[in-house]
C-alpha positions, 0 to 999 in steps of 0.5 A: 482476495476481495478489492474495493475502492472509494474513488474519493480516497481509499482502496481496500482488499480483504485476505485470509492469513495463510500458513506460510505467513505464520511464525514460530510465535503462531502469529503473522510475522512482522515481515509479512506486514511489510509485504502486505504494505507493498502489495496493496500499494502496487495493487492500488497503483495498478487499479488507478492506472488501468486506463492510463499510460503510466507504464514508464513510471516506477515507484520505489520505497525510500522509507517505511514506518510500521506500528504494530498494534495487535496480531493476526493468526492463521485463517484470520480475515484481514482488511488492508486499506490504503490512501495517499497523503502528501505528494510533491516533487518526486515523493509521495506518502502512502498510508496503510491501515490493517484491520482484523475485524474492526480492530486496527492491528497495524498501521504504516506510513511509507515514502515512495519515490517516483522513477522514470522506468527507462533511466531509473532516475527520480522524476517529478510527480506531475499534476495529473499524477497528483490528481490520479492519486488523490481524486478529491 
């Protein structure tokens, strides 16, 4: 996996489609796209917080919306790109675009809720976290 990050907005990874991700129609199963959306969000958060002490915070999904626009097949190289949108209160919107070559094959919008890692209760997103998520 190859990771890149534009500190102004986007975080991207590249990966190759593997056999376990292929369904009976010989393309990537829809559930796999959902897993990719979650995986890149977690990787992005890990990258953003590697020099900060936010280990007591947990993000949980409260809504996914995915639009499938194309397909990927075995051994295709896929690029996933994510960025954070509207953020406030206890919720944050994260966008993910999935490309095969230059072609957008899926896009997702996920609503995440920030939890306190000890109580598992929603916790307000502070200005420092907003700045971390959207460093423009």
